[in-house]
C-alpha positions as CSV (number, residue, x, y, z in Angstrom):
1,X,12.9,20.8,-12.7
2,X,10.6,23.6,-14.0
3,X,7.4,25.3,-12.9
4,X,4.6,26.5,-15.0
5,X,3.6,30.1,-15.1
6,X,-0.1,30.6,-14.1
7,X,-2.1,31.8,-17.0
8,X,0.5,30.4,-19.4
9,X,0.3,26.7,-18.7
10,X,2.7,25.7,-21.4
11,X,5.5,28.1,-20.6
12,X,8.2,26.9,-18.2
13,X,9.2,29.1,-15.4
14,X,12.5,29.3,-13.5
15,X,13.9,26.0,-12.2
16,X,13.3,25.3,-8.5
17,X,16.5,25.2,-6.5
18,X,17.4,22.2,-4.3
19,X,16.5,24.3,-1.2
20,X,13.1,25.2,-2.6
21,X,12.4,21.6,-3.4
22,X,13.4,20.5,0.0
23,X,11.2,23.1,1.7
24,X,8.2,22.0,-0.3
25,X,9.1,18.4,0.1
26,X,9.2,18.7,3.9
27,X,5.4,19.1,4.1
28,X,4.8,16.3,1.6
29,X,7.1,14.0,3.6
30,X,5.2,14.8,6.7
31,X,1.9,13.9,4.9
32,X,3.4,10.7,3.7
33,X,4.7,10.0,7.2
34,X,1.1,10.3,8.5
35,X,-0.2,7.9,5.8
36,X,2.4,5.3,6.6
37,X,2.1,5.8,10.4
38,X,-1.7,5.1,10.2
39,X,-1.0,1.5,9.4
40,X,2.3,0.8,11.2
41,X,1.4,2.4,14.6
42,X,-1.7,0.2,14.8
43,X,-0.1,-3.1,13.6
44,X,1.2,-4.2,17.0
45,X,-1.9,-2.9,18.8
46,X,-4.4,-4.9,16.7
47,X,-4.2,-8.2,18.7
48,X,-4.9,-6.2,21.9
49,X,-7.6,-4.1,20.2
50,X,-9.4,-7.2,18.9
51,X,-9.2,-8.9,22.3
52,X,-10.5,-5.8,24.1
53,X,-13.4,-5.3,21.7
54,X,-14.2,-9.0,21.7
55,X,-13.5,-9.4,17.9
56,X,-12.5,-12.4,15.8
57,X,-9.8,-13.2,13.2
58,X,-12.2,-12.0,10.5
59,X,-12.6,-8.7,12.5
60,X,-8.9,-8.4,12.7
61,X,-8.7,-8.8,8.9
62,X,-11.4,-6.2,8.2
63,X,-9.8,-3.6,10.5
64,X,-6.9,-3.8,8.0
65,X,-9.0,-4.4,4.8
66,X,-11.4,-1.5,5.5
67,X,-8.5,1.0,5.2
68,X,-7.0,-0.8,2.2
69,X,-10.4,-1.0,0.5
70,X,-11.3,2.7,0.6
71,X,-7.7,3.7,-0.1
72,X,-7.7,1.4,-3.1
73,X,-11.0,2.6,-4.4
74,X,-10.2,6.3,-4.1
75,X,-6.6,6.3,-5.2
76,X,-7.3,6.7,-8.9
77,X,-10.0,9.3,-8.1
78,X,-7.5,11.4,-6.2
79,X,-5.0,11.0,-9.1
80,X,-7.6,12.2,-11.6
81,X,-8.5,15.1,-9.3
82,X,-4.8,16.1,-9.2
83,X,-5.0,16.6,-13.0
84,X,-8.0,18.9,-12.6
85,X,-7.6,20.8,-9.3
86,X,-5.0,22.3,-7.0
87,X,-2.7,19.6,-5.8
88,X,-1.9,21.5,-2.6
89,X,-5.6,21.8,-1.7
90,X,-6.2,18.2,-2.4
91,X,-3.4,17.1,-0.1
92,X,-4.7,19.3,2.7
93,X,-8.3,17.9,2.2
94,X,-6.8,14.3,2.5
95,X,-5.1,15.3,5.7
96,X,-8.4,16.6,7.2
97,X,-10.3,13.4,6.2
98,X,-7.5,11.3,7.8
99,X,-7.6,13.3,11.0
100,X,-11.4,12.9,11.3
101,X,-11.1,9.1,10.8
102,X,-8.4,8.9,13.4
103,X,-10.5,10.7,16.0
104,X,-13.5,8.4,15.4
105,X,-11.3,5.3,15.5
106,X,-9.8,6.4,18.9
107,X,-13.3,6.8,20.3
108,X,-14.7,3.5,18.8
109,X,-16.8,1.5,21.3
110,X,-17.0,-1.6,19.1
111,X,-15.4,-3.5,16.2
112,X,-18.1,-2.2,13.8
113,X,-17.4,1.4,14.6
114,X,-13.7,0.9,14.5
115,X,-13.9,-0.7,11.0
116,X,-16.0,2.2,9.8
117,X,-13.5,4.7,11.2
118,X,-10.7,2.8,9.5
119,X,-12.6,3.1,6.2
120,X,-12.7,6.9,6.7
121,X,-8.9,6.9,7.4
122,X,-8.4,5.0,4.2
123,X,-10.1,7.8,2.2
124,X,-7.4,10.2,3.5
125,X,-4.6,7.7,3.1
126,X,-5.6,7.1,-0.5
127,X,-5.3,10.8,-1.2
128,X,-2.0,11.1,0.5
129,X,-0.5,8.0,-1.1
130,X,-1.5,9.1,-4.6
131,X,-1.0,12.9,-4.3
132,X,2.5,13.0,-2.7
133,X,3.9,11.0,-5.6
134,X,2.1,13.3,-8.1
135,X,3.3,16.5,-6.6
136,X,6.9,15.3,-6.4
137,X,6.7,14.3,-10.0
138,X,5.4,17.7,-11.0
139,X,8.4,19.4,-9.2
140,X,11.3,17.0,-10.0
141,X,12.4,15.4,-13.3
142,X,12.5,11.6,-13.5
143,X,16.4,11.6,-13.6
144,X,16.6,13.7,-10.5
145,X,13.8,12.0,-8.7
146,X,16.0,9.1,-7.6
147,X,17.9,11.7,-5.5
148,X,14.7,12.6,-3.6
149,X,13.5,9.0,-3.6
150,X,16.0,8.4,-0.8
151,X,14.2,10.9,1.4
152,X,10.9,9.1,0.6
153,X,12.5,5.8,1.5
154,X,13.8,7.3,4.7
155,X,10.4,8.6,5.7
156,X,8.8,5.3,4.8
157,X,11.4,3.5,6.9
158,X,11.1,5.9,9.8
159,X,7.3,5.5,9.9
160,X,7.6,1.7,9.5
161,X,10.2,1.4,12.3
162,X,8.9,4.1,14.7
163,X,5.2,3.1,14.1
164,X,5.3,-0.4,15.6
165,X,7.7,0.7,18.3
166,X,5.5,3.8,19.2
167,X,2.4,1.7,18.9
168,X,3.7,-1.0,21.2
169,X,4.9,1.6,23.8
170,X,1.5,3.3,23.7
171,X,-0.4,0.0,24.0
172,X,1.7,-1.0,27.0
173,X,1.3,2.5,28.6
174,X,-1.7,3.9,30.5
175,X,-2.9,5.5,27.3
176,X,-3.9,2.1,25.9
177,X,-4.5,1.2,22.3
178,X,-6.8,4.3,21.7
179,X,-3.7,6.5,21.9
180,X,-2.4,4.8,18.7
181,X,-5.1,6.5,16.7
182,X,-4.7,9.9,18.3
183,X,-0.9,10.1,17.7
184,X,-1.2,10.8,14.0
185,X,-3.5,13.8,14.4
186,X,-0.8,16.3,15.6
187,X,1.5,15.2,12.7
188,X,-1.4,15.8,10.3
189,X,-1.9,19.3,11.6
190,X,1.8,20.1,11.3
191,X,1.9,18.7,7.7
192,X,-1.2,20.9,6.9
193,X,0.6,24.1,8.1
194,X,3.9,23.3,6.5
195,X,2.2,22.7,3.1
196,X,0.3,25.9,3.4
197,X,3.5,27.9,4.0
198,X,6.0,26.0,1.8
199,X,4.2,24.3,-1.1
200,X,3.5,26.7,-4.0
201,X,2.4,25.1,-7.2
202,X,0.5,26.8,-10.1
203,X,-3.1,25.7,-10.7
204,X,-3.8,24.9,-14.3
205,X,-7.5,25.2,-14.7
206,X,-9.4,23.3,-17.4
207,X,-12.9,21.9,-17.9
208,X,-13.7,19.5,-15.1
209,X,-15.4,16.2,-15.9
210,X,-15.3,13.6,-13.1
211,X,-16.2,10.1,-14.0
212,X,-18.6,9.3,-11.1
213,X,-20.1,6.3,-12.9
214,X,-16.7,4.7,-13.4
215,X,-15.6,5.4,-9.9
216,X,-18.8,4.0,-8.4
217,X,-18.5,0.8,-10.5
218,X,-14.8,0.3,-9.6
219,X,-15.6,0.7,-5.9
220,X,-18.6,-1.7,-6.2
221,X,-16.6,-4.4,-8.2
222,X,-13.7,-4.4,-5.8
223,X,-15.9,-4.4,-2.7
224,X,-18.0,-7.4,-4.0
225,X,-14.8,-9.4,-4.6
226,X,-13.5,-8.6,-1.1
227,X,-16.7,-9.6,0.6
228,X,-16.6,-12.9,-1.2
229,X,-13.0,-13.6,-0.4
230,X,-13.3,-12.7,3.3
231,X,-16.6,-14.6,4.0
232,X,-16.2,-17.7,1.8
233,X,-15.4,-20.8,3.7
234,X,-16.8,-19.3,6.9
235,X,-20.3,-17.8,6.3
236,X,-20.8,-20.0,3.2
237,X,-19.0,-22.7,1.3
238,X,-16.4,-21.8,-1.4
239,X,-18.4,-23.9,-3.9
240,X,-21.9,-22.6,-3.3
241,X,-24.7,-20.6,-4.9
242,X,-23.7,-17.6,-2.8
243,X,-20.2,-17.8,-4.2
244,X,-21.6,-18.1,-7.8
245,X,-23.9,-15.0,-7.1
246,X,-21.1,-12.8,-5.7
247,X,-18.6,-13.8,-8.4
248,X,-21.2,-13.3,-11.1
249,X,-22.1,-9.9,-9.7
250,X,-18.4,-8.9,-9.5
251,X,-17.7,-9.9,-13.1
252,X,-20.7,-7.9,-14.4
253,X,-19.9,-4.8,-12.4
254,X,-16.2,-4.9,-13.4
255,X,-17.1,-5.4,-17.0
256,X,-19.4,-2.4,-16.8
257,X,-16.6,-0.4,-15.3
258,X,-14.3,-1.3,-18.1
259,X,-16.9,-0.4,-20.7
260,X,-17.5,3.0,-19.0
261,X,-13.8,3.7,-18.7
262,X,-13.0,2.7,-22.3
263,X,-16.1,3.9,-24.2
264,X,-18.2,6.3,-22.3
265,X,-16.2,8.5,-19.9
266,X,-14.4,11.5,-21.5
267,X,-12.3,11.8,-18.3
268,X,-12.0,8.2,-17.1
269,X,-10.8,7.6,-13.6
270,X,-8.5,4.8,-14.9
271,X,-7.6,5.8,-18.6
272,X,-7.4,2.4,-20.3
273,X,-5.2,4.0,-23.0
274,X,-2.4,4.1,-20.5
275,X,-2.1,0.3,-20.8
276,X,-1.1,0.6,-24.4
277,X,2.3,1.4,-23.0
278,X,4.2,-1.8,-22.3
279,X,6.0,-0.4,-19.3
280,X,2.8,0.7,-17.7
281,X,1.1,-2.6,-18.3
282,X,3.9,-4.7,-16.9
283,X,4.6,-2.4,-14.0
284,X,0.9,-2.4,-13.1
285,X,0.7,-6.2,-13.2
286,X,3.9,-6.5,-11.1
287,X,2.4,-4.0,-8.6
288,X,-0.7,-6.2,-8.2
289,X,1.5,-9.2,-7.5
290,X,3.8,-7.4,-5.1
291,X,0.7,-6.0,-3.3
292,X,-0.8,-9.5,-2.9
293,X,2.4,-11.0,-1.6
294,X,3.7,-8.1,0.5
295,X,0.5,-6.8,2.2
296,X,-1.1,-10.2,2.3
297,X,1.6,-11.8,4.3
298,X,3.6,-9.2,6.2
299,X,0.5,-7.6,7.8
300,X,0.2,-10.7,9.9
301,X,3.8,-10.7,11.2
302,X,2.9,-8.7,14.3
303,X,0.3,-11.3,15.1
304,X,3.0,-14.0,14.6
305,X,5.3,-12.4,17.1
306,X,2.7,-11.7,19.7
307,X,0.4,-14.8,19.4
308,X,3.0,-17.4,18.3
309,X,6.1,-16.2,20.0
310,X,4.6,-14.6,23.1
311,X,6.1,-11.1,22.6
312,X,4.8,-7.8,23.9
313,X,3.7,-5.2,21.4
314,X,6.9,-3.3,22.0
315,X,9.1,-6.2,21.3
316,X,7.1,-7.2,18.2
317,X,7.8,-3.6,17.0
318,X,11.5,-4.0,17.6
319,X,11.5,-7.1,15.3
320,X,10.2,-5.0,12.3
321,X,13.5,-3.1,12.4
322,X,15.1,-6.1,10.6
323,X,12.9,-5.7,7.5
324,X,12.7,-1.9,7.5
325,X,16.4,-1.5,8.0
326,X,17.0,-3.4,4.8
327,X,14.3,-1.4,3.0
328,X,15.8,1.9,4.2
329,X,19.3,1.1,3.0
330,X,18.3,-0.4,-0.4
331,X,15.9,2.4,-1.2
332,X,18.4,5.2,-0.5
333,X,21.4,3.5,-2.2
334,X,19.4,2.4,-5.3
335,X,17.8,5.9,-5.6
336,X,21.2,7.6,-5.4
337,X,22.8,5.3,-8.0
338,X,19.8,5.6,-10.3
339,X,20.1,9.4,-10.3
340,X,23.8,9.2,-11.0
341,X,23.5,6.7,-13.9
342,X,19.9,7.0,-15.2
343,X,19.7,3.2,-15.2
344,X,16.9,1.6,-13.2
345,X,15.9,-1.8,-14.6
346,X,18.8,-3.7,-13.0
347,X,17.6,-2.5,-9.6
348,X,14.0,-3.6,-10.3
349,X,15.2,-7.1,-11.3
350,X,17.5,-7.5,-8.4
351,X,14.9,-6.2,-6.0
352,X,12.2,-8.5,-7.3
353,X,14.5,-11.5,-7.1
354,X,15.3,-10.7,-3.5
355,X,11.5,-10.4,-2.8
356,X,11.0,-13.9,-4.1
357,X,13.9,-15.2,-2.0
358,X,12.7,-13.4,1.1
359,X,9.2,-14.9,0.8
360,X,10.7,-18.4,0.2
361,X,12.8,-18.1,3.3
362,X,10.0,-16.9,5.5
363,X,7.8,-19.7,4.2
364,X,10.0,-22.0,6.4
365,X,9.3,-20.3,9.8
366,X,7.1,-21.7,12.5
367,X,6.7,-21.2,16.3
368,X,10.1,-22.6,17.0
369,X,12.3,-20.9,14.4
370,X,15.2,-18.9,15.9
371,X,14.2,-15.2,16.0
372,X,17.7,-14.3,14.7
373,X,16.9,-16.4,11.6
374,X,13.5,-14.8,11.2
375,X,15.1,-11.4,11.4
376,X,17.6,-12.3,8.7
377,X,14.9,-13.5,6.4
378,X,12.9,-10.3,7.0
379,X,16.0,-8.2,6.2
380,X,16.3,-10.0,2.8
381,X,12.7,-9.2,2.0
382,X,13.1,-5.6,3.1
383,X,16.1,-5.1,0.8
384,X,14.1,-6.4,-2.1
385,X,11.1,-4.2,-1.3
386,X,13.3,-1.1,-1.1
387,X,14.6,-1.7,-4.6
388,X,11.2,-2.5,-6.1
389,X,8.2,-0.4,-4.9
390,X,9.4,3.2,-5.6
391,X,11.1,2.2,-8.8
392,X,8.0,0.6,-10.3
393,X,6.3,4.0,-9.9
394,X,9.4,5.8,-11.3
395,X,9.3,3.6,-14.5
396,X,5.7,4.5,-15.2
397,X,6.1,8.2,-14.5
398,X,9.0,8.3,-16.8
399,X,6.8,7.1,-19.7
400,X,3.7,9.2,-18.9
401,X,2.7,12.4,-20.5
402,X,2.4,15.5,-18.3
403,X,-1.4,15.5,-18.7
404,X,-1.6,11.9,-17.5
405,X,1.0,12.1,-14.7
406,X,-1.6,12.0,-11.9
407,X,-3.6,9.2,-13.4
408,X,-0.5,7.1,-14.3
409,X,1.0,7.5,-10.9
410,X,-2.3,6.6,-9.2
411,X,-2.9,3.7,-11.4
412,X,0.2,1.9,-10.1
413,X,-0.7,2.7,-6.5
414,X,-4.3,1.7,-7.2
415,X,-3.5,-1.8,-8.5
416,X,-0.9,-2.4,-5.9
417,X,-3.5,-1.5,-3.3
418,X,-6.0,-3.8,-5.0
419,X,-3.5,-6.6,-4.8
420,X,-2.8,-5.7,-1.2
421,X,-6.4,-5.6,-0.2
422,X,-7.2,-8.9,-1.9
423,X,-4.1,-10.4,-0.4
424,X,-4.9,-9.3,3.2
425,X,-8.4,-10.5,2.9
426,X,-7.7,-13.8,1.2
427,X,-4.6,-14.7,3.2
428,X,-6.4,-13.6,6.4
429,X,-9.2,-16.0,5.6
430,X,-6.7,-18.7,5.0
431,X,-4.9,-18.0,8.2
432,X,-8.1,-18.0,10.2
433,X,-9.3,-21.3,8.7
434,X,-6.0,-23.0,9.1
435,X,-5.6,-21.9,12.7
436,X,-9.2,-22.9,13.5
437,X,-8.7,-26.4,11.9
438,X,-5.4,-27.0,13.7
439,X,-7.0,-25.9,17.0
440,X,-10.1,-28.1,16.5
441,X,-8.0,-31.1,15.7
442,X,-5.5,-30.5,18.6
443,X,-8.2,-29.8,21.2
444,X,-10.1,-33.0,20.2
445,X,-6.9,-34.9,20.8
446,X,-6.6,-33.3,24.3
447,X,-10.2,-34.2,25.0
448,X,-11.2,-30.5,25.2
449,X,-14.3,-28.8,23.7
450,X,-13.1,-27.5,20.3
451,X,-14.9,-24.2,21.0
452,X,-12.2,-23.4,23.6
453,X,-9.0,-21.5,23.0
454,X,-10.0,-19.9,19.7
455,X,-11.1,-23.1,17.9
456,X,-13.9,-21.2,16.2
457,X,-11.9,-18.2,14.9
458,X,-11.8,-16.1,18.1
459,X,-8.5,-14.5,19.1
460,X,-8.0,-15.6,22.7
461,X,-6.2,-13.9,25.5
462,X,-3.2,-16.2,25.6
463,X,-2.3,-15.3,29.2
464,X,-5.6,-16.7,30.4
465,X,-5.3,-20.1,28.6
466,X,-4.0,-23.3,30.3
467,X,-0.4,-24.1,29.2
468,X,-1.3,-27.0,26.9
469,X,-3.9,-25.0,25.0
470,X,-1.7,-22.0,24.8
471,X,1.2,-24.1,23.3
472,X,-1.3,-25.6,20.8
473,X,-2.5,-22.2,19.7
474,X,1.1,-20.8,19.4
475,X,2.2,-23.7,17.3
476,X,-1.0,-23.5,15.1
477,X,-0.5,-19.8,14.5
478,X,3.3,-20.2,13.8
479,X,2.8,-22.9,11.2
480,X,-0.1,-21.0,9.5
481,X,2.1,-17.9,9.2
482,X,4.8,-19.8,7.4
483,X,2.1,-21.1,5.0
484,X,1.0,-17.6,4.2
485,X,4.5,-16.8,2.9
486,X,4.6,-20.0,0.9
487,X,1.4,-19.0,-0.8
488,X,2.9,-15.6,-1.5
489,X,5.9,-16.9,-3.4
490,X,4.1,-17.6,-6.8
491,X,2.8,-14.0,-6.8
492,X,6.3,-12.7,-6.2
493,X,7.6,-14.9,-9.1
494,X,5.0,-13.4,-11.5
495,X,6.2,-9.9,-10.4
496,X,9.8,-10.8,-11.2
497,X,8.8,-12.1,-14.7
498,X,6.9,-8.9,-15.4
499,X,10.0,-6.8,-14.4
500,X,12.2,-8.9,-16.7
501,X,10.1,-8.0,-19.7
502,X,9.9,-4.3,-19.0
503,X,11.8,-2.3,-21.5
504,X,14.3,0.1,-20.0
505,X,13.8,3.7,-21.2
506,X,16.5,6.3,-20.2
507,X,15.1,8.6,-17.5
508,X,14.0,12.1,-18.6
509,X,16.1,15.0,-17.3
510,X,13.1,17.5,-17.3
511,X,9.7,17.6,-15.9
512,X,7.3,17.1,-18.8
513,X,5.2,20.1,-19.8
514,X,2.6,20.3,-22.5
515,X,5.0,22.4,-24.6
516,X,7.8,19.9,-24.3
517,X,5.6,17.0,-25.2
518,X,4.3,18.8,-28.2
519,X,7.8,19.4,-29.3
520,X,8.8,15.8,-28.7
521,X,5.7,14.6,-30.6
522,X,6.6,16.9,-33.6
523,X,10.2,15.7,-33.6
524,X,9.1,12.0,-33.5
525,X,6.6,12.6,-36.3
526,X,9.3,14.3,-38.4
527,X,11.7,11.4,-37.7
528,X,9.1,8.8,-38.7
529,X,8.3,10.8,-41.9
530,X,12.0,10.9,-42.8
531,X,12.4,7.2,-42.3
532,X,9.4,6.6,-44.5
533,X,11.0,8.5,-47.3
């Protein structure tokens, strides 16, 4: 745990004490809490929001996707900026952007404005998601990082538990759903002040070359894919000329991005050379699969509890404790043991296996499944996630050079977000189509116009529906939710296979500096030369 002396970037300074790290960490954890809260506090409010603003299931999906899209697209950019500019300043900028997006979202008069505001929020969340990990990695060695991973897990769990509960209470209070967007602003302000007072990191200045072309192409390629996934089957057929045009455009743009990142850019947003490392490549692929499965299915659980089980937003928030409780316990326990032993792969394997099991169990739920059983299944999934997500980042950071720490950390978060964004969009489209098909078929059997009760993708106000139509909608939504988890299982299996093939490298006990890396490189070269002789 060493700091770098300003003006002498390769010379290590005195080690930070545990107290100094905790003081600096307090501001970072508040920033992370804001990022996590932005999604969780709104989750149980979304059904009410979409109904109030007269939105559809597609609108519901895009309120989530807009944040994930801008977060995904900008995460590697934030990571690259962290290698070039003051990390403290960048975290504070991300907090300001988040606060602006939150204010606009709270004032949104329509679904379109709300989606745009959520996109602004995503810009800030992308920065916070990437930068907090980078700053912690620059303060704490990989071996000791497990000790502090418990705090990260605790904050993640607190935001995930308190967010839905707080959001549900706010929605059910006179403040209404708009208060869910305002609640994060005071926390962002406090985080800004604490970081200003407690976080002191040296700024190592070097020539700045930002890869604008690569960043633009990456954003464009991901955006085209998401537009196709969310609109296909609704606005146009899956097998159509529009599909061919969008897919063709996405392939061309992504190919151009790869060319720019690999051949043109001197400071690429996503350095392709990082993928020469086996651990980075496998951890990145595993992160994509985890993102697809986790975000793509769990984001619709709040809808399941409210629209299929008739719960209030507050009670739906209480149900999330089952999953987050497992996540909290497993992240803290695994982090502590990893710090004590330096061994991390066994936790990744066990966690990935539990994620597969959790999804497989949740694939069996419907509108009539016992809530106790659903809670147990969610707890299994939560335990698996707690062992998996942070440790994938840890494995990559342990193999990364100091100069690539920001880029390497953000690459994992970037691809996990890509998986999550595609998962939310694709599975949201699947959910909407399946519910609509079930409603159309059921309403026809009842002799009712299929346009009633949400048969065309609208999210109805269940309290205003006649009992037979309400029961039909609840059953259709419950069955469709189980299918989402079933579709997620293969992605979780691929993640498990990737983890199995990751090579375990003992965790470093120091924070990598340029001087240390040069010494290690010289030692390695000398060893290879001796072997050659």
